[in-house]
DSSP file (Angstrom, degrees, kcal/mol; ACC not computed):
  #  RESIDUE AA STRUCTURE BP1 BP2  ACC     N-H-->O    O-->H-N    N-H-->O    O-->H-N    TCO  KAPPA ALPHA  PHI   PSI    X-CA   Y-CA   Z-CA
    1    1 A M              0   0    0      0, 0.0     3,-0.1     0, 0.0     0, 0.0   0.000 360.0 360.0 360.0 129.9    4.6  -17.4  -20.2
    2    2 A P        -     0   0    0      0, 0.0     2,-0.4     0, 0.0    62,-0.1  -0.287 360.0-104.2 -68.2 152.8    4.0  -13.8  -19.0
    3    3 A D        -     0   0    0     60,-0.2     0, 0.0     1,-0.1     0, 0.0  -0.642  27.0-165.4 -75.8 126.1    2.1  -13.1  -15.9
    4    4 A T        -     0   0    0     -2,-0.4    60,-0.2    -3,-0.1    -1,-0.1   0.592  24.3-138.3 -89.0 -11.9   -1.4  -11.8  -16.8
    5    5 A Y    >>  +     0   0    0     58,-0.1     4,-1.8     1,-0.1     3,-0.7   0.846  46.1 155.6  54.5  35.8   -2.2  -10.5  -13.3
    6    6 A H  H 3>  +     0   0    0      1,-0.2     4,-2.2     2,-0.2     5,-0.2   0.863  68.8  59.4 -58.2 -35.7   -5.7  -11.9  -13.7
    7    7 A D  H 3> S+     0   0    0      1,-0.2     4,-2.3     2,-0.2    -1,-0.2   0.841 104.0  50.4 -64.1 -31.9   -5.9  -12.1   -9.9
    8    8 A L  H <> S+     0   0    0     -3,-0.7     4,-3.1     2,-0.2    -1,-0.2   0.882 107.4  52.6 -73.4 -37.6   -5.3   -8.3   -9.7
    9    9 A Q  H  X S+     0   0    0     -4,-1.8     4,-2.1     2,-0.2    -2,-0.2   0.916 112.1  46.6 -60.8 -41.5   -8.1   -7.6  -12.2
   10   10 A Q  H  X S+     0   0    0     -4,-2.2     4,-2.2     2,-0.2    -2,-0.2   0.925 112.5  49.5 -65.9 -43.9  -10.4   -9.7  -10.0
   11   11 A S  H  X S+     0   0    0     -4,-2.3     4,-2.3     1,-0.2    -2,-0.2   0.924 110.4  50.6 -59.8 -45.1   -9.2   -7.9   -6.9
   12   12 A Y  H  X S+     0   0    0     -4,-3.1     4,-2.5     1,-0.2    -1,-0.2   0.896 107.9  53.4 -62.0 -40.0   -9.7   -4.6   -8.5
   13   13 A G  H  X S+     0   0    0     -4,-2.1     4,-0.8     1,-0.2    -1,-0.2   0.907 108.4  49.6 -60.3 -42.1  -13.2   -5.7   -9.5
   14   14 A R  H >< S+     0   0    0     -4,-2.2     3,-0.6     1,-0.2     4,-0.4   0.904 110.9  50.6 -63.0 -40.2  -14.0   -6.5   -5.9
   15   15 A C  H >< S+     0   0    0     -4,-2.3     3,-1.6     1,-0.2     6,-0.3   0.910 105.7  55.1 -63.0 -42.2  -12.7   -3.1   -4.8
   16   16 A L  H 3< S+     0   0    0     -4,-2.5    -1,-0.2     1,-0.3    -2,-0.2   0.658  89.1  75.5 -71.0 -14.7  -14.8   -1.3   -7.3
   17   17 A R  T << S+     0   0    0     -4,-0.8     2,-0.9    -3,-0.6    -1,-0.3   0.797  85.3  73.1 -63.3 -25.7  -18.0   -3.0   -5.9
   18   18 A D  S X  S-     0   0    0     -3,-1.6     3,-2.3    -4,-0.4     4,-0.3  -0.816  80.1-154.0 -88.3 108.9  -17.5   -0.5   -3.1
   19   19 A N  T 3  S+     0   0    0     -2,-0.9     4,-0.3     1,-0.3     3,-0.2   0.612  91.0  57.9 -62.8 -11.1  -18.5    2.8   -4.7
   20   20 A T  T 3> S+     0   0    0      1,-0.1     4,-3.1     2,-0.1    -1,-0.3   0.406  75.6 101.2 -97.5   2.5  -16.3    4.7   -2.2
   21   21 A F  H <> S+     0   0    0     -3,-2.3     4,-2.1    -6,-0.3    -1,-0.1   0.928  85.3  40.1 -54.7 -54.2  -13.1    2.9   -3.2
   22   22 A I  H  > S+     0   0    0     -4,-0.3     4,-2.3     1,-0.2    -1,-0.2   0.908 116.2  51.2 -65.9 -41.7  -11.7    5.7   -5.4
   23   23 A D  H  > S+     0   0    0     -4,-0.3     4,-2.4     1,-0.2    -1,-0.2   0.920 110.6  48.8 -60.7 -43.2  -12.8    8.4   -3.1
   24   24 A R  H  X S+     0   0    0     -4,-3.1     4,-2.4     2,-0.2    -1,-0.2   0.857 107.6  55.8 -66.5 -34.1  -11.2    6.6   -0.1
   25   25 A F  H  X S+     0   0    0     -4,-2.1     4,-3.0    -5,-0.3    -1,-0.2   0.956 110.0  45.0 -59.7 -49.0   -8.0    6.2   -2.2
   26   26 A Y  H  X S+     0   0    0     -4,-2.3     4,-2.9     1,-0.2     5,-0.2   0.883 111.2  52.7 -66.4 -36.8   -7.8   10.0   -2.7
   27   27 A E  H  X S+     0   0    0     -4,-2.4     4,-1.4     2,-0.2    -1,-0.2   0.927 113.4  44.9 -59.7 -43.5   -8.6   10.7    0.9
   28   28 A T  H  X S+     0   0    0     -4,-2.4     4,-0.6     2,-0.2    -2,-0.2   0.925 114.9  47.5 -66.9 -45.9   -5.8    8.4    1.9
   29   29 A L  H >< S+     0   0    0     -4,-3.0     3,-1.3     1,-0.2     4,-0.5   0.940 111.3  49.9 -61.3 -48.6   -3.4    9.9   -0.7
   30   30 A L  H 3< S+     0   0    0     -4,-2.9     3,-0.5     1,-0.3     6,-0.2   0.807 112.3  48.7 -63.4 -29.3   -4.2   13.5    0.2
   31   31 A A  H 3< S+     0   0    0     -4,-1.4    -1,-0.3    -5,-0.2    -2,-0.2   0.567  94.1  78.4 -84.1  -8.9   -3.6   12.7    3.9
   32   32 A S  S << S+     0   0    0     -3,-1.3    -1,-0.2    -4,-0.6    -2,-0.2   0.704 108.3   6.8 -77.6 -19.6   -0.3   11.0    3.3
   33   33 A D    >   -     0   0    0     -4,-0.5     3,-2.0    -3,-0.5    -1,-0.2  -0.915  64.3-131.5-162.6 132.3    1.8   14.1    2.8
   34   34 A P  T 3  S+     0   0    0      0, 0.0    -2,-0.0     0, 0.0    -1,-0.0   0.661 105.6  64.0 -64.6 -13.5    1.0   17.8    3.3
   35   35 A R  T 3  S+     0   0    0      1,-0.1     4,-0.5     2,-0.1    -5,-0.1   0.605  91.5  67.4 -82.4 -10.8    2.5   18.6   -0.1
   36   36 A I  S X> S+     0   0    0     -3,-2.0     3,-1.5    -6,-0.2     4,-0.7   0.936  86.2  60.9 -80.6 -45.9   -0.1   16.6   -1.9
   37   37 A P  G >4 S+     0   0    0      0, 0.0     3,-1.5     0, 0.0     4,-0.2   0.880 101.9  54.2 -52.2 -41.0   -3.3   18.5   -1.4
   38   38 A P  G >4 S+     0   0    0      0, 0.0     3,-1.1     0, 0.0     4,-0.3   0.815  99.2  63.7 -62.7 -25.3   -2.0   21.6   -3.2
   39   39 A M  G <4 S+     0   0    0     -3,-1.5     3,-0.2    -4,-0.5    -3,-0.1   0.744 109.4  39.9 -67.1 -21.2   -1.2   19.5   -6.2
   40   40 A F  G X< S+     0   0    0     -3,-1.5     3,-1.7    -4,-0.7    -1,-0.2   0.272  81.5 111.9-108.3   8.9   -4.9   18.8   -6.5
   41   41 A A  T <  S+     0   0    0     -3,-1.1    -1,-0.1     1,-0.3    -2,-0.1   0.835  89.6  29.1 -55.8 -38.1   -6.1   22.3   -5.7
   42   42 A R  T 3  S+     0   0    0     -4,-0.3     2,-0.3    -3,-0.2    -1,-0.3   0.156  94.5 124.8-108.4  18.3   -7.4   23.0   -9.3
   43   43 A T    <   -     0   0    0     -3,-1.7     2,-1.2     1,-0.1     3,-0.1  -0.611  64.7-129.6 -85.7 134.8   -8.2   19.5  -10.2
   44   44 A D     >  -     0   0    0     -2,-0.3     4,-2.5     1,-0.2     3,-0.2  -0.718  26.8-164.9 -75.0  99.0  -11.6   18.4  -11.4
   45   45 A M  H  > S+     0   0    0     -2,-1.2     4,-2.7     1,-0.2     5,-0.2   0.801  82.0  58.0 -67.3 -29.0  -11.9   15.6   -8.9
   46   46 A A  H  > S+     0   0    0      2,-0.2     4,-1.7     1,-0.2    -1,-0.2   0.945 112.4  41.5 -63.5 -45.3  -14.8   13.9  -10.8
   47   47 A G  H  > S+     0   0    0     -3,-0.2     4,-2.5     1,-0.2    -2,-0.2   0.886 113.7  53.6 -66.1 -38.9  -12.7   13.7  -13.9
   48   48 A Q  H  X S+     0   0    0     -4,-2.5     4,-2.6     1,-0.2    -2,-0.2   0.896 106.5  52.0 -63.2 -41.1   -9.7   12.7  -11.8
   49   49 A R  H  X S+     0   0    0     -4,-2.7     4,-2.4     2,-0.2    -1,-0.2   0.906 111.1  47.5 -62.9 -40.8  -11.6    9.8  -10.2
   50   50 A M  H  X S+     0   0    0     -4,-1.7     4,-2.2     2,-0.2     5,-0.2   0.911 112.0  49.8 -66.7 -40.8  -12.7    8.5  -13.6
   51   51 A A  H  X S+     0   0    0     -4,-2.5     4,-3.0     1,-0.2    -2,-0.2   0.903 112.0  48.5 -63.5 -40.4   -9.1    8.8  -14.9
   52   52 A M  H  X S+     0   0    0     -4,-2.6     4,-2.3     2,-0.2     5,-0.2   0.918 107.6  54.7 -65.5 -43.2   -7.9    6.9  -11.9
   53   53 A R  H  X S+     0   0    0     -4,-2.4     4,-1.0     1,-0.2    -2,-0.2   0.933 117.0  36.7 -56.1 -47.8  -10.5    4.2  -12.3
   54   54 A R  H  X S+     0   0    0     -4,-2.2     4,-2.4     1,-0.2    -1,-0.2   0.888 112.3  61.1 -70.4 -39.5   -9.3    3.6  -15.9
   55   55 A G  H  X S+     0   0    0     -4,-3.0     4,-2.6     1,-0.2    -2,-0.2   0.850 100.4  52.3 -60.3 -37.9   -5.7    4.2  -15.0
   56   56 A I  H  X S+     0   0    0     -4,-2.3     4,-2.2     2,-0.2    -1,-0.2   0.921 109.8  49.2 -66.2 -41.8   -5.5    1.3  -12.6
   57   57 A S  H  X S+     0   0    0     -4,-1.0     4,-2.1    -5,-0.2    -2,-0.2   0.931 113.5  46.6 -60.8 -44.5   -6.9   -1.1  -15.2
   58   58 A V  H  X S+     0   0    0     -4,-2.4     4,-2.8     1,-0.2    -2,-0.2   0.894 109.4  55.2 -64.2 -39.6   -4.4    0.1  -17.7
   59   59 A A  H  X S+     0   0    0     -4,-2.6     4,-2.5     2,-0.2    -1,-0.2   0.899 107.2  49.5 -61.5 -40.8   -1.6   -0.1  -15.2
   60   60 A I  H  X S+     0   0    0     -4,-2.2     4,-1.5     2,-0.2    -1,-0.2   0.933 112.4  47.6 -63.6 -44.9   -2.4   -3.8  -14.5
   61   61 A L  H  <>S+     0   0    0     -4,-2.1     5,-2.4     1,-0.2     4,-0.3   0.899 111.1  51.7 -62.6 -40.3   -2.4   -4.5  -18.3
   62   62 A H  H ><5S+     0   0    0     -4,-2.8     3,-1.8     1,-0.2    -2,-0.2   0.922 107.5  51.7 -61.6 -45.0    0.9   -2.6  -18.7
   63   63 A A  H 3<5S+     0   0    0     -4,-2.5    -1,-0.2     1,-0.3    -2,-0.2   0.830 106.0  56.3 -61.2 -30.9    2.5   -4.7  -15.9
   64   64 A A  T 3<5S-     0   0    0     -4,-1.5    -1,-0.3   -60,-0.2    -2,-0.2   0.494 125.2-103.9 -80.1  -3.1    1.3   -7.8  -17.7
   65   65 A G  T < 5 +     0   0    0     -3,-1.8     2,-0.3    -4,-0.3    -3,-0.2   0.625  58.1 167.6  94.7  13.8    3.2   -6.6  -20.8
   66   66 A S     >< -     0   0    0     -5,-2.4     4,-1.4     1,-0.2    -1,-0.2  -0.462  27.5-155.6 -65.8 123.2    0.3   -5.4  -22.9
   67   67 A G  H  > S+     0   0    0     -2,-0.3     4,-1.0     1,-0.2    -1,-0.2   0.838  94.5  55.4 -66.0 -33.9    1.6   -3.4  -25.9
   68   68 A L  H  > S+     0   0    0      1,-0.2     4,-0.8     2,-0.2     3,-0.2   0.887 108.9  46.7 -66.7 -38.7   -1.7   -1.5  -26.1
   69   69 A A  H  > S+     0   0    0      1,-0.2     4,-2.6     2,-0.2     5,-0.2   0.797  98.4  71.9 -73.6 -28.1   -1.5   -0.4  -22.5
   70   70 A R  H  X S+     0   0    0     -4,-1.4     4,-2.7     1,-0.2    -1,-0.2   0.912  96.5  49.6 -55.8 -45.9    2.2    0.7  -22.9
   71   71 A G  H  X S+     0   0    0     -4,-1.0     4,-2.0     1,-0.2    -1,-0.2   0.895 111.4  48.9 -61.5 -41.1    1.3    3.7  -25.0
   72   72 A S  H  X S+     0   0    0     -4,-0.8     4,-2.2     2,-0.2    -1,-0.2   0.913 112.2  47.9 -65.4 -42.2   -1.4    4.8  -22.5
   73   73 A V  H  X S+     0   0    0     -4,-2.6     4,-2.9     1,-0.2    -2,-0.2   0.903 110.4  52.0 -66.3 -40.2    1.0    4.4  -19.5
   74   74 A E  H  X S+     0   0    0     -4,-2.7     4,-2.4    -5,-0.2    -1,-0.2   0.883 109.1  50.4 -64.0 -37.1    3.7    6.4  -21.4
   75   75 A K  H  X S+     0   0    0     -4,-2.0     4,-2.3     2,-0.2    -2,-0.2   0.914 112.0  47.4 -65.3 -42.0    1.3    9.2  -22.1
   76   76 A M  H  X S+     0   0    0     -4,-2.2     4,-1.8     2,-0.2    -2,-0.2   0.922 111.9  50.6 -63.3 -42.2    0.3    9.3  -18.4
   77   77 A A  H  < S+     0   0    0     -4,-2.9     4,-0.4     1,-0.2    -2,-0.2   0.898 110.3  49.6 -62.6 -40.4    4.0    9.2  -17.5
   78   78 A D  H >< S+     0   0    0     -4,-2.4     3,-0.8     1,-0.2    -1,-0.2   0.902 108.7  52.4 -64.9 -40.4    4.7   12.1  -19.8
   79   79 A A  H 3< S+     0   0    0     -4,-2.3     7,-2.6     1,-0.2    -1,-0.2   0.860 116.7  39.6 -62.1 -35.1    1.8   14.1  -18.4
   80   80 A H  T 3< S+     0   0    0     -4,-1.8     8,-3.0    -5,-0.1    -1,-0.2   0.364  97.3 108.1 -97.0   4.2    3.2   13.6  -14.9
   81   81 A G  S X  S-     0   0    0     -3,-0.8     3,-1.8    -4,-0.4     5,-0.2  -0.207  90.7 -93.7 -75.3 171.7    6.8   14.1  -16.0
   82   82 A K  T 3  S+     0   0    0     52,-2.7    53,-0.1     1,-0.3    52,-0.1   0.810 129.0  38.0 -55.1 -34.0    9.0   17.1  -15.2
   83   83 A H  T 3  S+     0   0    0     51,-0.5    -1,-0.3    53,-0.3    52,-0.1   0.304  99.5 105.0-102.1   6.9    8.0   18.7  -18.5
   84   84 A G  S <  S-     0   0    0     -3,-1.8    -5,-0.2    50,-0.2    -4,-0.1  -0.172  85.1-105.8 -82.5 178.0    4.4   17.5  -18.5
   85   85 A Y  S    S+     0   0    0      1,-0.3    -5,-0.1    -2,-0.0    -6,-0.1   0.622 117.6  32.0 -82.8 -11.6    1.3   19.5  -17.7
   86   86 A V  S    S-     0   0    0     -7,-2.6    -1,-0.3    -5,-0.2    -3,-0.1  -0.553  85.6-163.1-138.1  71.3    0.9   17.9  -14.3
   87   87 A P        -     0   0    0      0, 0.0    -6,-0.2     0, 0.0    -7,-0.1  -0.316   8.9-176.0 -64.1 134.7    4.4   17.2  -13.0
   88   88 A V        -     0   0    0     -8,-3.0    -6,-0.1    -2,-0.0     5,-0.1  -0.933  23.9-131.4-130.8 106.8    4.6   14.7  -10.1
   89   89 A P    >   -     0   0    0      0, 0.0     3,-2.0     0, 0.0     4,-0.4  -0.250  25.7-112.7 -57.2 145.0    8.2   14.2   -8.8
   90   90 A P  T >> S+     0   0    0      0, 0.0     3,-1.6     0, 0.0     4,-0.6   0.756 109.9  74.4 -53.3 -28.7    9.1   10.5   -8.4
   91   91 A Y  H >> S+     0   0    0      1,-0.3     3,-0.7     2,-0.2     4,-0.6   0.862  92.1  56.1 -52.1 -36.8    9.1   10.8   -4.6
   92   92 A F  H <> S+     0   0    0     -3,-2.0     4,-2.2     1,-0.2    -1,-0.3   0.659  87.2  77.8 -75.0 -15.7    5.3   10.9   -4.6
   93   93 A H  H <> S+     0   0    0     -3,-1.6     4,-2.5    -4,-0.4    -1,-0.2   0.875  91.4  52.9 -63.0 -36.5    4.9    7.6   -6.4
   94   94 A S  H <X S+     0   0    0     -3,-0.7     4,-2.6    -4,-0.6    -1,-0.2   0.873 108.6  50.3 -67.3 -34.7    5.7    5.6   -3.3
   95   95 A L  H  X S+     0   0    0     -4,-0.6     4,-2.2     2,-0.2    -2,-0.2   0.889 109.7  51.3 -67.3 -39.2    3.0    7.5   -1.4
   96   96 A W  H  X S+     0   0    0     -4,-2.2     4,-2.4     2,-0.2    -2,-0.2   0.941 112.6  46.0 -59.1 -48.4    0.5    6.8   -4.3
   97   97 A L  H  X S+     0   0    0     -4,-2.5     4,-2.8     1,-0.2     5,-0.2   0.928 112.4  48.6 -64.4 -46.3    1.4    3.1   -4.1
   98   98 A E  H  X S+     0   0    0     -4,-2.6     4,-2.1     1,-0.2    -1,-0.2   0.879 112.1  50.3 -63.6 -36.6    1.1    2.9   -0.3
   99   99 A S  H  X S+     0   0    0     -4,-2.2     4,-2.0     2,-0.2    -1,-0.2   0.925 111.6  48.1 -65.3 -44.2   -2.2    4.7   -0.4
  100  100 A L  H  X S+     0   0    0     -4,-2.4     4,-2.6     1,-0.2    -2,-0.2   0.942 112.5  48.1 -61.0 -48.3   -3.5    2.3   -3.0
  101  101 A L  H  X S+     0   0    0     -4,-2.8     4,-2.7     1,-0.2    -1,-0.2   0.885 109.7  53.3 -62.3 -38.9   -2.4   -0.8   -1.1
  102  102 A K  H  X S+     0   0    0     -4,-2.1     4,-1.4    -5,-0.2    -1,-0.2   0.921 112.1  43.9 -62.1 -44.2   -3.9    0.5    2.1
  103  103 A V  H  X S+     0   0    0     -4,-2.0     4,-0.7     2,-0.2     5,-0.2   0.876 113.1  51.4 -72.7 -36.6   -7.3    1.0    0.5
  104  104 A I  H >X S+     0   0    0     -4,-2.6     4,-2.9     1,-0.2     3,-1.2   0.945 108.7  52.1 -61.1 -46.7   -7.2   -2.3   -1.3
  105  105 A A  H 3< S+     0   0    0     -4,-2.7    -1,-0.2     1,-0.3    -2,-0.2   0.831 114.1  43.5 -59.1 -32.8   -6.3   -4.1    1.9
  106  106 A N  H 3< S+     0   0    0     -4,-1.4    -1,-0.3    -5,-0.2    -2,-0.2   0.516 123.2  35.8 -90.2  -5.6   -9.3   -2.5    3.6
  107  107 A T  H << S+     0   0    0     -3,-1.2    -2,-0.2    -4,-0.7    -3,-0.2   0.778  98.2  72.3-114.8 -45.2  -11.7   -3.0    0.7
  108  108 A D    ><  -     0   0    0     -4,-2.9     3,-1.9    -5,-0.2    -1,-0.2  -0.665  63.6-156.6 -80.4 113.6  -10.9   -6.4   -1.0
  109  109 A P  T 3  S+     0   0    0      0, 0.0    -1,-0.2     0, 0.0    -4,-0.0   0.698  94.1  52.2 -64.5 -16.4  -12.1   -9.1    1.4
  110  110 A Q  T 3  S+     0   0    0    -99,-0.1     2,-0.3     2,-0.1     5,-0.2   0.370  78.8 126.0 -98.9   4.4   -9.7  -11.5   -0.3
  111  111 A A    <   +     0   0    0     -3,-1.9     2,-0.3    -7,-0.2     3,-0.0  -0.468  30.5 157.1 -67.7 126.1   -6.7   -9.2    0.1
  112  112 A D     >  -     0   0    0     -2,-0.3     4,-2.7     1,-0.0     5,-0.3  -0.792  58.7 -83.5-136.0-178.7   -3.8  -11.0    1.9
  113  113 A T  H  > S+     0   0    0     -2,-0.3     4,-2.1     1,-0.2     5,-0.2   0.891 126.6  50.5 -57.7 -42.3   -0.1  -10.6    2.0
  114  114 A T  H  > S+     0   0    0      2,-0.2     4,-1.9     1,-0.2    -1,-0.2   0.933 112.6  45.1 -63.1 -47.3    0.5  -12.5   -1.2
  115  115 A L  H  > S+     0   0    0      1,-0.2     4,-2.4     2,-0.2    -2,-0.2   0.911 112.9  50.5 -65.4 -42.1   -2.1  -10.6   -3.2
  116  116 A L  H  X S+     0   0    0     -4,-2.7     4,-2.5     1,-0.2    -1,-0.2   0.855 108.5  53.2 -65.8 -33.5   -0.8   -7.2   -1.8
  117  117 A T  H  X S+     0   0    0     -4,-2.1     4,-2.5    -5,-0.3    -1,-0.2   0.890 108.4  50.1 -65.5 -39.0    2.7   -8.2   -2.8
  118  118 A R  H  X S+     0   0    0     -4,-1.9     4,-2.6     2,-0.2    -2,-0.2   0.900 110.0  50.3 -66.8 -39.7    1.5   -8.9   -6.3
  119  119 A W  H  X S+     0   0    0     -4,-2.4     4,-2.9     2,-0.2     5,-0.3   0.944 110.9  49.8 -59.1 -47.1   -0.2   -5.5   -6.4
  120  120 A R  H  X S+     0   0    0     -4,-2.5     4,-1.6     1,-0.2    -2,-0.2   0.914 112.7  46.8 -59.1 -44.4    3.1   -3.9   -5.2
  121  121 A N  H  X S+     0   0    0     -4,-2.5     4,-1.1     2,-0.2    -1,-0.2   0.921 114.3  46.0 -65.2 -44.5    5.1   -5.7   -7.9
  122  122 A A  H >X S+     0   0    0     -4,-2.6     4,-1.1     1,-0.2     3,-0.7   0.935 114.8  45.7 -66.2 -46.5    2.7   -4.9  -10.7
  123  123 A M  H 3X S+     0   0    0     -4,-2.9     4,-2.7     1,-0.2    -1,-0.2   0.781 104.2  65.5 -69.2 -24.2    2.3   -1.2   -9.8
  124  124 A G  H 3X S+     0   0    0     -4,-1.6     4,-2.4    -5,-0.3    -1,-0.2   0.849  96.1  56.5 -62.1 -34.5    6.1   -1.1   -9.4
  125  125 A V  H <X S+     0   0    0     -4,-1.1     4,-1.7    -3,-0.7    -1,-0.2   0.921 110.5  43.7 -61.8 -43.6    6.4   -1.8  -13.1
  126  126 A V  H  X S+     0   0    0     -4,-1.1     4,-2.5     2,-0.2    -2,-0.2   0.916 112.2  51.8 -68.9 -44.0    4.2    1.3  -13.8
  127  127 A I  H  X S+     0   0    0     -4,-2.7     4,-2.9     1,-0.2    -2,-0.2   0.890 107.3  54.1 -60.7 -39.0    6.1    3.4  -11.2
  128  128 A D  H  X S+     0   0    0     -4,-2.4     4,-2.7     2,-0.2    -1,-0.2   0.909 108.2  49.6 -60.6 -41.5    9.4    2.4  -12.9
  129  129 A T  H  X S+     0   0    0     -4,-1.7     4,-1.9     2,-0.2    -2,-0.2   0.937 112.6  46.8 -62.3 -46.7    8.0    3.6  -16.2
  130  130 A F  H  X S+     0   0    0     -4,-2.5     4,-0.8     1,-0.2    -2,-0.2   0.918 113.7  48.5 -61.1 -43.6    6.9    7.0  -14.6
  131  131 A T  H >< S+     0   0    0     -4,-2.9     3,-0.8     1,-0.2     4,-0.5   0.918 111.0  49.5 -65.3 -44.5   10.3    7.4  -12.9
  132  132 A R  H 3< S+     0   0    0     -4,-2.7     3,-0.3     1,-0.2    -1,-0.2   0.858 116.1  43.0 -62.1 -35.6   12.3    6.6  -16.1
  133  133 A R  H >< S+     0   0    0     -4,-1.9     3,-0.7    -5,-0.2    -1,-0.2   0.504  87.2  95.1 -90.7  -4.1   10.3    9.1  -18.1
  134  134 A Y  T << S+     0   0    0     -3,-0.8   -52,-2.7    -4,-0.8   -51,-0.5   0.893  91.6  37.2 -56.7 -45.8   10.2   11.9  -15.5
  135  135 A E  T 3  S+     0   0    0     -4,-0.5    -1,-0.3    -3,-0.3    -2,-0.1   0.598  98.3  96.1 -83.1 -11.8   13.2   13.8  -16.9
  136  136 A T  S <  S-     0   0    0     -3,-0.7   -53,-0.3    -4,-0.2   -55,-0.1  -0.677  75.8-127.1 -87.4 123.1   12.4   13.1  -20.5
  137  137 A P        -     0   0    0      0, 0.0     3,-0.1     0, 0.0    -2,-0.1  -0.429  37.1-102.2 -62.7 140.5   10.5   15.8  -22.4
  138  138 A P        -     0   0    0      0, 0.0     2,-0.2     0, 0.0   -63,-0.0  -0.321  39.8-102.9 -61.8 145.7    7.5   14.4  -24.1
  139  139 A A        -     0   0    0      1,-0.1     2,-0.4    -3,-0.1   -61,-0.0  -0.470  34.2-122.9 -68.1 139.2    7.8   13.7  -27.9
  140  140 A R              0   0    0     -2,-0.2    -1,-0.1     1,-0.1     0, 0.0  -0.716 360.0 360.0 -85.9 131.6    6.1   16.4  -30.0
  141  141 A T              0   0    0     -2,-0.4    -1,-0.1     0, 0.0    -2,-0.0   0.387 360.0 360.0-117.4 360.0    3.5   14.9  -32.3
């Protein structure tokens, strides 16, 4: 039976009760490497925060094997691929993950080593998808 990552959905819900969760994630991410802030220089951060909020939910579903989420994750991966409209080299994915885990650990009162490991494993599935698709030009539709 596939892992549904229901515990991560619950954890994410606890995190979102704190209205500053997504903002704190971006503060942490932007501070993690001096090459990251310029990547967001022209970004509509309000839209980016909403995309991130949805993106994490989709990422959890993708890690759980959802066929519906797979297409959304592949579109995000294509957008952030080498030939996408917002390329993000694979090196930065680990910074994204560490920033996310840090903010979850500081926000979810039930976050412990086991839960954070499950977050790492689930988001690793998504990062693997992004990394595999980085060099691949998006399909033209």
